N, C-alpha and C positions, 0 to 999 in steps of 0.2 A: 642622508638616508640611503641604506643599501638597497639593492635590487629587490630582495625579498620583502623588505619593509614597505617599499613602494607598492608592490603587488597587493599586499594585505591592506594597506591604507586605501587603495582604490576600491576595494570591496567592503570598506567600512569596518574592518576587523582588527585594526592595529592593537587595540587594547587586549584582545584575546591572544594575539601573537605573543605579547609580553608575558601573559600568564602562562601560556604553554611552554615558552622557552624556559621560564623559571622552574617549571615542573620537570624539565628534562634532566637527564643524568649530568653529573659534573662535567664542565667543559663545553656543554652544548651551546651555551650563549655565545662563546667565542666562535664556535664553528658556524653558528647561524649567520655570521657576517661574511662568510665566504662568497665570492662572486658566483653568479649563476651563468652557465654557458650551455649551449646546445650539445656540445660534446665534452663530457667531463674528462679531465686529465687524471693521470694516476695520482691517487691520494687526495683528490678534490672531493669535497662534500657536496653532493647534489641535493638541492633543496626542492621539496615538493609541498604543495598545498592540497590537503584532502578535506573536502567539504561533506558534512553529513548532518544528521538530525541534531536539533538543539534541545530536545526533551531532557528533563532533569537527569535521568539515569544514564544518558548516552555518553556525554563528554568524558566522564571519569573512566568508564569502561573502555572507550576508544583510546584514551591516552595510555592506559595501562597496557593495552594490546600493542600500541605503537612502540612502546618501550621494548617489547619483545622483537618487533620488526627491526628496530634500530640495532639490537644485539646481533641479529642475523645479517643485517646489511649495514655495516658501519660506515659505508660511503654514502648513505642516503639519510637525510634528515627530513622527516615529515612533520608538517605543521597542520594540526587539525583546526578547522574553523567551522562554526555552525552555519546551517542553512540560513539564508535571509528569512525575514518574517513571512513574506509571501513569495514562495518559491516559483510558482507558475508565472507570476507577474514580473518578478524582479530578475530572474535568471537570463532571459533573452537579451536584456540590455547589458548585462555583465559579459555574456559571450560576445556580443557585438563590439564591446569596448576593448576586447582582447585581454580582460583581467580575470578570466574564469580560472577557478582552481584546476590543478592538474588532474585530479581524480574527484569525481562527483558521484552522488547517489541521486536516483530519481525514480519515478513510478508513474502509473496511471496514464491519463491522456496527454500530459505535458511532456513525458519522457520521449515518446516517438516524435513529437513535434520538434524537439531539439535535434534528433537525428536527421529528420527531414530537412532541417535548415542547415545541415552540415556542421553543427557545433561539436559533434562527437566523432572520435576516431573509430575506424573500422577495425574491430578486433579479430575478424575471421582468420587472417593468416596466423596470428599468434595463438588463437585457440586450436587451430589445426596442428600447430607445431607442438604446443605444450600441454594441452588438456587431454587427459586420457579418455577414450570413448566410454569406459566404464563409469567415470565420474559424470559425464554428460547424461548417461543412462539413468543416473540417480535423480536428476532434476525432473520436475513435472514438465512433460513435453509441451503443454500449452504455454506455460510460463517461459520456457526456454525459447520456443519458436516466436514468442512475442517480441524478442529482442532483435529481430531482423526487419529491415525496411523492405519495401516492395521490390527494390532493385538489388537486394541481397547483402546490404551492409549489415554486419553484426555489430551493434553499438553498445551492448551491455552483457553482463552475466548476472545470474541471480544473487540477490542479497539474502533473502529469506523467503519462506513459503507461507504467505498469508492466505487463509481461506475463509470464506464466509459461511457462517452457520447461524443457528437460532439458539440463543440463550433463553432459558425459561426458569421461572420461580417455582420450584417444586412445592413450596408451602402453599402458594395460591392455587396451584393445580389440585393439591390434596383437598383444600378447603372447598373448592368448587366441584369436587368429584370428577375431574377431567383426567383421562388417562394421559400418561406422558407420551410425547412424540416417539415414534419408532424410526428405525433406519429407512423405512419405506413409506413414510407418511406423505400425504399429498396436499395440494392447495385446499381441497375440500376439508381435510382434517385440520389444516391451519385455520381456516375460517371458522370451523365449528369451535375450536379452542378459543379463538378471539371472542366469539359471541358469548361463550360461557364465562369467560374471565373478565369481561368488561363490567365495571361497576360505576354507574352514573353518580355524579356528585358535584360539589363545588371544587374550586381550585385545589383545596387541601385534601379532599377525600376521594376524588375521582380516580379510577384505575382503568387504563385502556388495555385492550388485549395485546397490542404490539405496537411497534414503531420502527422506522427506518430512517436513514439519512438519504434524502432524495437527490443524490448526486450521480454523476455520470455512470460509474461502473456499478454502483449499488442498484440503480434502477435497471440497468442493462440486464442483470441476472433475471429479473422478472420478465423482461422482453424476450430473452432467450428461452425461458421456461414456457412461454406461450408460442414458441416456434418462430419468433421474429428476430430482427437484427436492427442495428443502427445503420450499418454499412452493407451495401450489396456485396456478398462474398465474391462475386465475379467482376465487380467494377467499383474500385475504392473511391470514386468521385460521386457515386450515386447514394443519396440518403434514402433509406427505406423505413425510417422511423414513423412515417405516416401511413404505412401499409397496415392491413387489417390485424395482423398478429400483434404488432407493436401497440397499435391503438387499443386492442383488447386488454393488453397487460396494463397500460396506464389507466384504462377505465376500471379495471379490477381494483387497482390501488385507490383511485379516486373514490370509487363507491364505498370502499371500506372506511375511508377517512370522512367523507362528507355526507354520505347517505346513511351508512350504518353506524358511524361514530365509534368504531372499534379499533381504529388505528389513530395514534396521536400525531399531530403535526408538531413541528418545532415551536410554533407559536403557542399551542396548547400547553407545551412543556416549558414555557418561559425561556425558550432557546438554550436550555441546558444541554450538555452532551447527551446523546441517546443512551450511552452506557450508564451515565450518572442517573438518568431518569429510571433506568432499570434497577440499579442498586438502592435508589431511594424509594422503590416500591410504587412508582407512578405508572409503570407498565409491567404487565405480566411476562412479556416476551420482548426480545429485541434482536433485530438482525444485525449482527456484528461479527467480527473476525477473531481469529486466534490471537491477534495482536492486542485485543482488549482483555484477555484472560486474566492477567495478573491484577489489573485494576479492579475487575469485577470480583474476583475471589477475595481480594484484600478489603473490599468495602461492603460487600453484601452481608447482611445479618440474617440471611435465610439460606436454605439449601438450593444450590444452583445446579441446573441441568443444562446440557447442551445436546443439540440434535443436528444432523445434516440438514441442509436446506431442503424444503419440501419439493416433491416432484410436481411440475406444472402440467397443464393440460396437454402439452405437446411433447415435453421432454424433461429430464432432470438436468439442472445446471447449478453450478456454484462458482463463485469468483475465486480465481487464483490471481493474487496480486502480482503486479509487474514491477516490484521493487528490485532495483538492480544497481550495479556499480558500472561506471563508464569512465572513459578518459577523454579529456578535452582535446579536440582536434588541433588546438594551437599550443599544446604543451611543448616546451622546449626539450623535455626529457621523456620521450615515449618509452624507452627501454626501462628506465627506473619506475615510471608510472605503472608499467605492466607488472613489474615485480611487486609493487604495492597491491595492485588489483588482485593478483594471484594469492597474496596473503589474505586479503579481505574475504575471498570466497572459500578459503581453506577451512578445514575442520575446526581448528582452534578458535578462529574468529566467530564462526557460526555458533559454536557452543558457548562462547562468552556472551553473545547476545541472548542465547536461549536461557542461560543461567541468570543473567541480569534482569531480563524483563519477559521471559517466556516466549521469545520470538521463535516460531517453529522453523527449524532449519530447512533450507531448500533441498539438501541431500537426504534422500529417504533413509539411508542407513543411520542417520543421526536422530531420527524421530524418537526412538526408545530412550535415548539419553535425555532428550528434551522432556519427555513424559516423567522421567525420574526426577528432574529438577522441580517440576510442578508438584509431584507427590511428596517430595521431601520438604518443601516449604509450606504446603497446605495439606498435610496428611488427612485431616478430618474432612475438609471441604472437597477434596478430590477423590474421596473413597469410592463413591459411586458415579463419578463423572466420566462420561464417555469421551475421553480425549481422542479416541480414534475417529470421532465424527469429523474432526478438522482435516483428517487425511482422506476422507471418504471420496472426495472428488478426484484426488490424485490416484487412489487405488482402483477406483471403479471407472476412471477415465471419462468423467463428465465435467471437468473443470473448464471454465471459460475465462478469457482475459479481456481487458478493455479493448473494444473494437476501434480500429484505426482508419480514418479517412486518408486520402492521398495528401491532403493538407490539414493538419490538426489545429493550426493557428486560428483561434477564435471560435472553434467548434464548441468548447466547453461553455463559453459565454452564452451561446445560443441554446444549448440543451438545458443549462441550469435555469435560465430565464423561463423556458417552457415548463420545466418540472415545478418551478416555484408557482407559476400561474395555475397549473392543473392541480397539483397536490397540496402545496402549502396554503395557497390563497383561495383555491376553488373558484377561480375567476372565469375559466374558459373550458368549453368542451374539449376533450382530449384530441379528437380528430382534427378539429380546426386549428388548434394551437400547434400540434405536431406538424401539420402541413406547413404552417408558417415557419417553424424551426427548420424544416428540411429546405425550404426555399433559401433561408439565410445561409445554411451550411453549404448548399450547392453553389451559391454565389462565391463563397470562399475558395472553392476548388478551382 
């Protein structure tokens, strides 16, 4: 078995390697057997492994774009491999074993944890050398700045710009005589709409006003809207999830779910995806992102609206996802991996993702082309759709990213358990349970 095959086998993806090699241009299979070395000699084919999403639409798009990369870089052969089933749980072991792909994607709370553990290469010198300031200016500043560790390591660059908004069922709003959300609606408006749109009934007929995924960054936006944080902005080892503002946010959500019955839990929705519950008509609104747009437009049999996230009691906030591309710190080919990463963040790759599944590009100058893809595929459904709502946080500078503790290892386990108890199960008062979560998190620091 050659060196590349051994690397793929170690991450459990040998079968995919065979498929991808077969799909490459003629002669690629022979070139795939070339030895791998840290310093490629003239004429040698350098082999890289690139790991990214495993969703149905992504592999074909990625391979088509990689064929273009190969044409531009005939000395580099890239093998795409899908993410493992459980990225946050599986990847640390892969990094520790020294079998990580050369170029990876990541996001959310687990991405900075990889950087903190030293798994990712510092891109800062390369960015300063090769990335023009005007390109950096096109990225959402909150998203871009999230890719730096506390000690200044720049571990990633933006993959796409996902932003959180509220999708709503215009037909149900019209039937209930509820005005559509505006750009400046508030939590009070949100609650009024939920109350008016909730229809009690059995499992088949009940309609809830709204729902959300009670996970790390989705809940955080509510905490930020109430003026709170997970992490003390001045001390990254200090958990402030148990302070009054954060407690008030969790209590607001808990009250909507358990006292008012106007927000649905995953248990009430039989654990179906929140976006599916929306297009199935089980909920009148759903808190979701631009990444869900194609699924929702393709499946909803009603008129869909989208509004910016409502302004909270203390401030307006919305999520800017931290999806990005990074290079493994142990790659034997950092120069070639950097060439691939530059290709992944460039215009053509961003627009390929936008066209394939409506992923909103990270570069602001590409947003109009993204909107054109949406309108071309769904001309009727998107006719009165406020696509600019997804860029509102970036344009008006109120985007927030997942907050990062000094040590993120194990933090998500503590917060997910607390949110499940408070929101999904209704087992514990918010203040008491959040205090327990903070104790657990601070012990990890």
